[in-house]
Every structure is written in C-alpha cells, then in structure tokens.
N, C-alpha and C positions, 0 to 999 in steps of 0.2 A: 504493499499499501502506500510507505516513505518511498519509492522507487518510483512509483507512479504517478506519486504527488510532485515530485521531483524533475519528472520527464515532463510534466504538464506545465509548470511552473517555468521551468526554462526556450518550452515551445512559446507560451506567451510573452515573454520576455525579448524571445527571437524574434517574434512577428510583430512587437511595437517597434522592437529595434530599425527592423527592415523599412516600415510604413518611415518611422522619422528620417533615416537616411533617405530614401526616393522622393519625399514631400517636397513637392516642386512650391518653393517658398521666393523672396523675392531679396536681393542682394542685403539687404537693410536688415531684416527679416533674420538672416542665416549669419551676418553680422553679429547682432545683437545677440543672439542662442549663445556662439559659439563663445562669444566675450563672458556671457555667463555660467557656462561648461567649466570653461577654464578658471574664473575666479572661485566655482566653487570645487575645483581641483587643488586651486592654491591654496583654500584655507584648512581642506585636509589634508594635506602635507605638513602645512605650519606647525600646525596643530598636532602632527606627528600622530592622528587616528592611523589605528591599523585594525584587521580583521577584516568585518565587510566593510568597513568603510575606504579599506584600501582598494576590497573588490570593485567600491563605488566609483572612486577614483578611474579607477583602469578601463569601466565601462565609458562612464562619461568621456575620457579617451578615445573610446573606441568609436565611439558613434560621430566625432570629429572626424576622423582616420578615414572612415567609412563613405563619410561626407564627403572629405576631397576625392576621395576614388572613384565616387560616382561621379563630381561633377569631370574628374578630368578625363571620364570615360566617355564621359554625353556631350562634352563639351567646351575640349578644347584643343581637341586633334585635330590638323587640317585637315583640308580636303583631299580624297584619295585620289585626284583629277589631277591634284597638285604634286607630283611625285617628287618634285625639289626639298618641298616644302613637308610632305607625309612622311617620306623615310627616314630624316633624324630625329623628324617629331614623332615619328613610332618608338624606335629609339629610344627616346629619351621616356615613354612611359614608359615601357615595359622595364627600364630603370628602373622608377620610380616602383611601378607595381613590382619588383622585386625586391625594395625597401621592405612595402608595406608587409607583403609575405613576411620575411624575416623580422618583423616587428613582433605579427603575430604568435609566430612560431617561438620566439620567443617567450612572448607569454605564456605559453602552453608551457613551455620548459619550467618556468621559473614563479609561477602565479602563488605556487604554496611549495617553496624548497623546505626542504626538512630541517627541522631543528639543530641544531649541535648535538654529534651525538653523545651521549657519558661517556667520563672513562672508564675503560672497566682494563682489567688486568689481572693476569694470570693468578690463580690459587694456591697456595699449597697444595689442597688436595686434587688440583687439573691435572689432566692427563699432559705431557707437554710433550708433541709432536716433534718430528727432525726435520731443521729447515735447511737447506742450501741455499747461500745467500752468493748471487751470482751479480758481479760486476766484473761489464764485460768493456771492452779496453783495445785500440787501433792504434790510436799516434799520440795517446797523452804524455804528459812530462812526470817522470821516475817520483819527485814531490808531490806533485800531483794524486801520484797514484798510493802513493806510500800514505798519505793523510787517510782518503778513503778506505783503508783497506783498516790502518789501524783502528779508525773511527769503528768501520764493521764489526772487528774482532772485539772490542771494548763493548757490544751492545749486552744488557740486562736480558741473560738466557744461559740457561747451563750450558759450558761450555762443551761437553759432550751432545752435548741436544743439537748443536750446527756447525755449518762447514764453511767458510767463508773461500769462495772460490775465486779465482781471477783470472778471468776468459779473453786472451791476449790473440788479436789478431794483426799486432802488428810483428810478431815473431813467429810466423809460420813457419813452416820449412819449405813454402814456395818462394817466401822472402829473404830466408835463412839461406838459401841456394841460386839467389838469384845474379843472372846475366854480367849485371853489374856488381863488381867486387867491391866499391864502395856502399852500395843499396845492401848486399849480402854482407859487410863487415858491422854495420849499423844495425840490422834486424840480429843479427848473430850478438851483441853486444846490448843490445835493451833482450834479449831473451837468457843469459845468461845472468845479468844485473834484476830483472823480476824475479828470476827463479828462486835469487838468493834471497830477492827481499820480500818475498812468501814463505820462507826457509823461515826467518826472524821471526817473521810477524806470527807465524803458525798457522800459516793460509795455507790452499790449494792451488798452484800453478796451472792451467791447462790450457793448451794452442792445436791448432789440428795441421793438416797438409797444405789445405787455399782456402784462402777467403774469397771462400762462398755463400749465395745471399746472403752477406752482409751483418748485421746486428742479428737480425731471425736467428740464419746462417749461425753465429756463434752461441747465443741462449741454446740452440738445438741440441751442439754438441754438446754444451754442457747438461742440457737433461741429459743426453747418453752415456753420459759419463758418472750420475749422479744418482741418489736414489731416494733423497729427502721426499716428506709428506710434501711443502710446502717449499715455496719459489720466494725469495726476496730477488726483486732486483733493484738495482742502485747502480746509475750513470757514473763512468770514472769521476765525474766531477760534483755527487753526491754524496757527503756524507751522512751517516745516520745519526739520529743521538741514541743514547743508552737503552731510550724507551718505547724503539719501534717496535721492535717483535711484543713488548708485553701490549702495545697497545693496539695491536695489530690479530696478533695469533692467537686469542680466544673468541672472535667472532665466530670463526671458520667452526666452533661445537656447537654451534648455535642453528648454523646451518649446511647439514649435508648438500645440499646444492650448491652453496658459495663456491664460485670461482676463482674472485679479486677481492682482494682490501686496498680502494688507492687513497691515497695521502696527497697533502699537496706540494708544491714544487713550492721552494722556499729558497731564495736568493739572495746571497751577503755582498755580491757588488751590483752594481747598475748597468741597467742595458745602453746602447748606445745615445736613446732618446734623453734616458732621463741622467746619464753623467754629463750628458754638454748644456741640457737643457739646467741641470745642478737643480734636479727636483726630487731627486732619489732620499732623502732627508724628511721628508716633508708633504711629498702625493705617492698617494696607493699605487704601486706600482701597475707594471699593464697585467700581468698572470692574476693578478687577486681578483679581479672579477670573475674568469674564469672557477678561482679556487674555490671563490670566498663565498661566492651564491650559484654560478651555474653548472657547477658539479654537483652542489646539493639538491639542486634541483631536479638535475639529469636521476641522481640519486633517487627521488619520490617514484619515478617512473623504472625503476629497476634499471635505467641505461649510464649509470655512470659509467667508463669506458677508461679500458686501462690506458695510462700516459708515458709509456717506457722507463717507467723509475718511480723509486719512493711507492712501489706497489706490494704486494703479496697476494701470490698465487697457489691454487692449488695443483697439484701433479696430475692426479688424475682427471680434472676436467684439461688439460692440457694437451695430454695425452689422444683424449676422443681428440683431436682438433690435428694431430698429428704434429703437437709441438706448435710453436710460435707461428702464424701466418708470414709469407714472409712475399704474396705474389704480390704487395704493394710494398712504397718503400718509407713508409705510416704502418710499423708490423703492430706499435702498442695495439688501436684503435682498430686495425682489422682484427687481430685475435679477440678481441672483445663483442664483436658486434657478431664471430664464427660463433663464438660459447654461448652469448646473450641467443643464439637462434636456434640453438641445441637443449634448451631449458636451463642454462645456467644461470644464478644473482651474482649481482655486484654490489660493495655498498661501497661509502664516499665518508673517510674518515675527514673533517672537515678542524686537521691539527697537524702546524709543522713537525715534521718527527725527520726532516730534513735539508739539509742545508746544502747548497749549492751552488756554481756559477755561471751569471749570463755569458752571451758573447759582446765583448766589449767595446767592439769594432763595427762602424755601420755597415763592411762588407761579408761581416763574417755572419753579422745579423739578418741579411738579406738571405743568406745561402741558409742557415737555418730556417725561415720561415717559406725560400724556395720549395725545399722538402716537404715541409707542413701542408702548404697546401698541392701541393703535383698528388701527394700520397694521400690525401683525402680529394682530392678528382680520382684517383683511381679508384677508392674504396668508393666513390659514385657513379662510376663507370663499371664496373665490374661486379657491383653488387645492387647499386640501387636500394636504397634501404629501405623506399615506399612498399618494394613489393620484393623484401626480402622474406623466405620464408621461412617457417618457426615463431618471427618476430612480434609481440603482441604492437596493439596501433599505437599507445603511446611510447615505445620504443621506438617503434618506426621513423613517429614524427620528431623523435628526439635526433635519434642520428640524422635524419633527414639534413635537422638544423644546423648538427654537428658538420656536413660535411657542404651543404650548399653554405655556407657562411664565407667559405674560402672561395665562391664566385664574389667577392667584392671589387677586386680590380676592375672587374667591366665597370658597374655603375659610377663605382668612383670616377671614374679617368671619364666618363660621360658626363659627370655633371661638370667634371672641369674643363670641360671644353664647347659645352652647349649652350655658352651665351657667344662661343667667337662666328658660330651660324647666325646669328643677328647683326654683331656689331661689323662681322668680316663681310658680309654676304650676305645681309638683308633676308635670311631666310625667314619664316612664320615657321617656327616650328611649335610654338607655344602659344593658342588664339585667346588671349584675356583681354580685362585691360586692367590699368594699374589699381583700380579700387575689388572685381572682382582677384587681382594676386591678394591684394593686401587681407580681404574676407575668407579667402580660401587657403591660401597657401601661407602666407602668415601664421594663422592659428593651425594650422597643421601643423609648423615648423614647432611651433609653441606648446603645443600642447605634444610632440616628442619628446623636448629637452623636459617637460615635468615627467610624463611617464618615466622617462631613463633614469632621469637624475631619485622619482620617486624609488623607481626599483633596484639601481646598480651604485645611488648617491655616494655612501661608503666606500664604494670600490672606486669605482671612475667617476674623475672631476669635469664637466662640463669642456667639451669639445675637441677633448683627448683622444677620443673613438677614433672622431674622423681624423685626427692626426694623423694616428696611428696608424689608419688605414691607406691614408697618402702618401705617406714615406716609404711604405710596403708596396705598393700599387706598382708603382714609376717601372718599377721593375718583378713584380709577379706576374704584369700580365702578359709579357710574354712569356713565361712558363707553364703559366694554364693553358694555353694557345698549343703551346707545343703535346699539353699533354693528349688536349684535345685530337690535332692529329694522328698522335702515336699513343696512348694508352702503356703501353709498354715501356717506351722507352726515357722515365726518368730512373736515376740509379742514385743509391744510397752517398751519399756526403755527409761523413764528419763534421760535426758543426769544432771548429775551433774552441779549444779549453787554454786559460788561464792565459790571455793573451793581456800585452798593455800598452799603449801607446805615451811612448816614452819622448815624444814632439808632436807638435800639436801639430795639423796637417788641414790640407781636405782631402776629405773620402775619396777611394776612386772611384766611385759611384757616385760621385757630385752632379758631374757635368749635367746629365738631364732637369734638374732641379733647377740651374741657372739657366736654361733654354726656356724652358717653362715660366720660372719667374718673369723672363724680358715678356715674354709673349704677352700674360696676363696685365704688365708695363704701357707695352702698347695697344690692349685692349681699353686700359683706364683713358688714356689719351685718344684714340676710337668715339669713346662713349662722350667725349668733353666735345671733338666736334662733331659728331650726330644731336647732341642735344643744341650745339649752336648753329648747324645748316638745317636741320629740320624738326625745331621746334614743334609743327604738330605732331608730332608723335614722341616728344619729351617724355611723356608717362610712360609708354615703353622703353624706351631710352633711358630712363632712370633706374627701374627695374631690374633689366635686363644688367646693368652695370652696377647697380648695388652687388646681385649675383656672380659677380666677377667678383668685386671687393671683398667679397669671402672668400674666392679661393684666390686671390692675392695673400690676402690672411696668414692660412693652411700654408703657402706656400712658401712666405717670409718667414714665419716659423721654421718649416723643414729646414729650410738654408743652415740654422742653425743646431739643426741635428746633425746635417753631414757635414759641418765642421767640428774636425777633431782636436776634443782638447786634450792637453798632456793629462795624462795621468799613469807613473813610472806603476802605481802599486794596482793590480788585475779584485785584489779583497779588499775591501770593507774592514775597518775594524768595529768589531763586536763588543760595547762596552759588557763586562764581567763584575762581579763582586768577589774576589778570591784570597783569602789571606796564604802570606808568603814568606821568605826569609830569605832576604839574599847575603851573598858571600862580598862580604865588603874588601878592601886592598889589603888591608892588614891579615885579610884571612877571617876575622869573624863576621857571625852571623845577625846581620840586620832585618828587626822586623819590617813587613811593610803589607802594601796591596799590592791586587793586579786590578788592574782597570777597565785596561781595554784588549785585544788581544786579535791578532787577523792569523794569517795563513806565515806570515813572515816574519812577524814578530809581535812584542807586547810591550805597553805601557805599564812601568812602577810604579809606585807613588812612597816615598823613603822621607822620612824626616831629614830635614839638611844638617848638609855635611856627607852625610849616606858615607862613613867611612872615606872619604878618599875617590870615589867612583864619582868618571867621568868622562867623557864623549873618548871615543879609541880604547878604555879600558875592557878588558876581558874579563865576564866575574860572572856567576852559576845562580839558581833560583830553583828552590825547592817550596813545592805545596802537597798537599793530601791532595791525591788523587780523588776522582768520584767511581774510579771505577780502581778493580784488582789490576796491575798493570806491573806491581814486582819492583818499580821505582819509585823517586821520588823527585828528582834531581836533574834541571841539564843548565848546559852551556848555555850562554849570552854572550853577547858583544855590545858592549852601548856604542849607539848610536849619536844618542842628544841627551843633555841636561839641561832642567829650563827649572825658573825658579816659579814654588807654587805655594804664596802665602808662608809657612813657616817649617815649608817640606820641599823637596826636590820630586818634577817628576823626571823619570829615565825611559826613551826610547829604545827599545832593544833589541837586535836582532837575533833568531834560533842558528843557532849552532849544531844544528841533527849528525849525529856519525853515528846515531846503531837506532833498529826499531824501536829501542825504550825510549827511545827520544821522539818520535814520530809517534807513541802512541801521548805521551804527555801533551805533546802537541795535541793533538786529536780529543783529548780530553777536558783542554783548556777551550777549545774551539767548537767542538760538536757536543760535546754528551748532555749538557743541559738545555733541552730545548723549551723551556719557562724563555730564554732569555731572545727568542725566534718570535714568537709568541709575544712578550714584550713591545718588540721592536713594530710587527706586525700592527700591532693595536694603537701605536702612538700615530700611525699615520692614518688610518682607517678612519677618517671622517671628510663629513659630509659637509662642505661649504657652501652650497646651494648654487643657485643658478645663475641668480647676477654679481655674486661674489668670484663665482667661476669664472662666467663671461671676462669680466673686470681685469681679472688675473691673465686669464689667458691671453687679452688682446695686448696685456702688459707685457708679459714673455716673449706675443709675437714683435711686437715694434723692438724689444731689446735684442733678438734674435734676429730680426732682417737686418737690423745698423753692421751684427755679428758675423755675419753670413755675408755679407757684403765687405766686409774688412776683411776677413778670409781670404775670399777672393784678390782681393788687392796684392795681400802678403804671402800668399801662396801659390795663385795662380799659376805660376810660371813653374810648380814643382817644387820651390824651396819649402824649406822647415823652419820649425824655432824649439828651442827646449824650452819655452817656458809661454803661456796661452797673454 
C-alpha cells in the first residue's frame, strides 16, 4: 500500500512538473517565476535546511532547468533551411543538452549519499584472514618505494597474517636482457637494489618475464604467485596508515558477496593547478569532490568502484573474473563493472587511510588525465553500462554518469568557440533576444550555481570545475577522438611520480592556451567594433560578447596554471606533534618536539642554544614509534636553524642508510591517518557563491598577469631559479 501511494504521489508530482515546464507563459511571467524560485532556493540554502527541504530546493532548480531545455528546444534553434546557421546551432544545442543530462545523472547519484560509515575494527575474537598487499611498480624511485613498503609493512595487523609484495615491472627479464647494454644494466641494478630492499624490510619481491597487459598484468602475476584471501592494492606512491587493514577487513565478514572496500585517495602534494595558483592550503582539492560526495552517492546504489589503489579486494571474486580486467587502460573501473555485473557488492569507506603523490607538472597531470579519459571511453564503448547484462538500473545509471563525464572536452570546446560564430562570421546559431537570454539563460546558469553549491559546496568552490575542465579539454579532446577512431589503440602510460620543478618555466604544453587567449582578446575587440558599427544589433552583440568575456576569464586563469612555479620539494610538510630527543654537538640528548615532517626531512623545536646545533651539523633524533620497528633513532643533517621565541627551530634532512630508517620515516609521515583527516577538514569549507565568484575573479586577474609575465620571461625557452 505504501509503495502504491508513493508511486501515485510521484506520478502526480511528475505530471504537475510537466505542465509547469511546458506551460506557455509570457517572458515577464517566466522571469518573475524563475526569480521567485531562485529566491526560495537561496533561502533554503542560506538557512542550511536539510532533508525534504533539500529535495524541495533541487525540485525548484529542476523546474527552471527543464523550462530552459524546453525553451531551447522549441524556440531557439535556427531554421533548418539555413544550414550555415543550423549546423553550428545544433552542435551548440547538443552540447547544452549533454550538460543538462549530466546534471540530472549527477543528481541521481548524489541526491542522498550514504552518511559516513562508522569506524569498525577487528575484535580479539574475530577471525583474522590472510591478506596479500600488492604494490605494483614500473619506474618509481628507490626512495619512494622504500617509504611505501615500510608504511605497508608497519600496518596494525598480525605480522604472520599478511605479506607485502613489491610487483616490479621495471626489472623484468626482458628489460634485464635488453639489446641496449645501458638499459639492461639499469634494469639489472634496479632488480638487485629492490631485491635487497625487500629483503631488509621483510617484504617479497616479484617480477616476471615480460611487461604484458601493463598494471593489470602485473597485478594478475601477483595473484598467480600468492594465496591470501584478500588483496590490498597500493600504488607505488600511495603509502597506507597503520589502521588501513583494521578499518577495511571487518566489512568482509558482514557480506560474503562483498568484493571491494574502497577508501579515498589523499594527497600530500598539490596538483599543478593548486601549486601554481597557490590554493592547496586553503581550497578543497579537486579529488575531494569525487571522494567526499560522489563515491558516497555511488555507494548508495552499490556502484562505488575500484580506483586502482587504497582498496581491499576479495580474491574469490577476482578469480571469477580471471583476475583484474585488462581490456581497457583503466583496469580498476573495468574490474569493478565486471564484478558488479556478476552480482558482487562494493562499499566505500570515506576515511583517508592512504597518502599519495599527485603529478607535480602540468604535462604529467595531462598524461594522467589522458589515460583516465581514454580508459573510461573504452569502457563506454566496450561495455556500454546502460545495457550491461547483470547490472541493476541504479548501477547502470551510475556507471553511465562516471563514463559519460569524460566526454566533457567536447562541450567545453564548443562553448569556448561558439561566440566566434557570431562575432567573426555573423552566424545566428542561437535565435533569442537579449531579454529572452536574461529570462532563460541567466536564470538557468544561476540555478546551476545554486544547485551545485548546495550539493558540492564543501568540496568544490564556484567556477573551479569549469577551470579544471578547460585546462584538460585543450589536450584531451584529441585523445578522445583517437579512442573513437580506434578503441583498442590507447596504451597504459605510467604517471610520473615524485617530480619536482627546480626552475620556474612555461609548461611544454602551454602554447595552445596562449593562442586561445589571443583569439579571445581579438573577439573582445570584435565585440567593441560590432557594437559601434551595428548599433541595431548591440543587444545580442553585448550578450555574445559577455559570453566571450567569461571564456576570457577562464583562459586567463589557465595561463597561471601552465606557468610552472619553482618548487623543489615534491611533498609538502605535514604537521605532527611528536615528542623526541635530539643529540647535541656534545653528545647529550636534548628534549624537543617534531612539528612537521615530509618524505625528505622534518622540523624540530628545541630550547634556545640547542647544545651547539646549527646549519651544517650532523645529528640524530630518537622518538617512540607508533609501530614495533625495533629501533627508535636515525641520523639527520641540519639544513637550517631559525630562532622561534625562546627556542630554535631546526630544519633537518633525513640521512637514511638502512631499512629501519625508512620504517622510522614512514612511522612519522604515514602512520597516523588522523593527521590527514584533520588536514582535509580544514579545507572543506563552503565559501558560498558570491565570495567564491569574487575570489575566482581575483585569482583570474592575478594569474592572467602572471601568465603573460611568464610568456615574456620564458617564451624563448629560458628558465629561472626563482619565481
């Protein structure tokens, strides 16, 4: 009875909305209605009303969006007889309909995201299943791998119930026997060094004869040579906290059909946008929207998917799929969709339990996103989730949302160049007056802002999504076209890890952004000319010119993104509070505090004088590790000494010589996941639409000037040692 009543109510609501959306009303009536609905949405948002009020806000927004779509469909397309206008007009219309479709798919996904799951841990009476920990590697540095291995080995789990495996695709037999003697020697050195490291850290080293099927093949080789009931996967630059297994293993005992527990990817360093715009410390990171809200929304529909790392998987489920899927270059999502279609379940635990590194340079960032985009397009073409056998309806829609999202370069580039059709070629691709534009388009844009800020405000500030999409679209568009032409062509390219930018410079991928910026400036000049030369069309010219100005603001901000600031340290320091003792120059031990740490060093607070310690002095520190490492002291080199009130702060570099040193470094940097949670919470603040817009405009103005300055300084290829 209740189900029947619910269906009846929703049917009546849908019928009423259809009438409202298609009701022919005057322009003035529509504008007044839209304004009233927007005001109501603003009140709900300002008062932070939740529950059914949140649904009411989204309902009001949906009415305005659908009225806009109805108006665009019935009133704004050029006549089909004027093909020169109709074809680009239809392309623009389809781009807008794609955006509206993606808006409603995202609403479906995140309308009621699951709340944060409570922390559950293994109890003394619980069975302790055996876990194999896979760390696949290809060309990562020794120091990076040492930190990840040490952190994995230090996890809080019975030592005899898990094995850490380094799956090395950089030391295969084929590489060690390469015809090039230098390449063969480098592979042999890597093979021997990593074997020794694994032996010292009590980990297992595994390679294979040839690098086949990229990361999926490497993981499957690990499956074939291990036997644990569960598989934990960490990328080479993703180090787990001590409590990773404690926080993930217990879920599998609750559901025998559970194949995946996925946790978020937390990053210690900024991506190129955050680093070059200097927003990393204050603004939520790009990935936080996906891991903070979208994955929890997917989780409600049993569609949270494997993200390649920071996850625990059931071996039994993987074996029903012949291991990790490898047809696409995004083996993680492909594996998840195959197992979901076979009736297996997944959950998402929204707690940062792994800390990793993002690409530091813009070129590496684009390389990573190219792989993601091409891989998701392969899944769309090979599996087409909407008709994938075995998936439930909610899962179909969720996977469609996740894969179709990566088509964003197409509409983004269409929106970028659409104003040129009118300004340079006088094509009428959007038949509407200035008043109609204000009544329909501007209210539609404003409603989009309110809805997105209501859903994602804590995790994504206004206009930042548009900027991220623009900086990727310029280079991803060609990559998507190549997949459409030959879906099997893309190959897996490893993302560069542990990079640094030792000189300020322009990115090697920056040229298209400056060319686009120049075209947009010319379009501004053309706008001024057309307003003066054709005053009878000034209204529409100003509207199109305003659209072009918005594109110019985005393009100017992007100039700052591709202007690489100098930053030698690839990993930012993480604040910690650890008591310690430091050896003075006279051999005595001085009590102090470790205040922050990175993969390369730490900062110490000591009493004034610090027994003669100063810049250039060797010393050592000892502290009580959180894990049972069997050691508590390691060597340091003092790089700086700064007076701090009544004390002194020493900046020190690690001097690791053995496995126990890497385990102590990992204990300081990775063991305590609470540090990462605190850092995330400090950035996840909704600053609102107005403040966010003002801040974005200020950033754009400054970054436009900085980007043009870099062009003058480094356009000829010259570098600099400072910014």
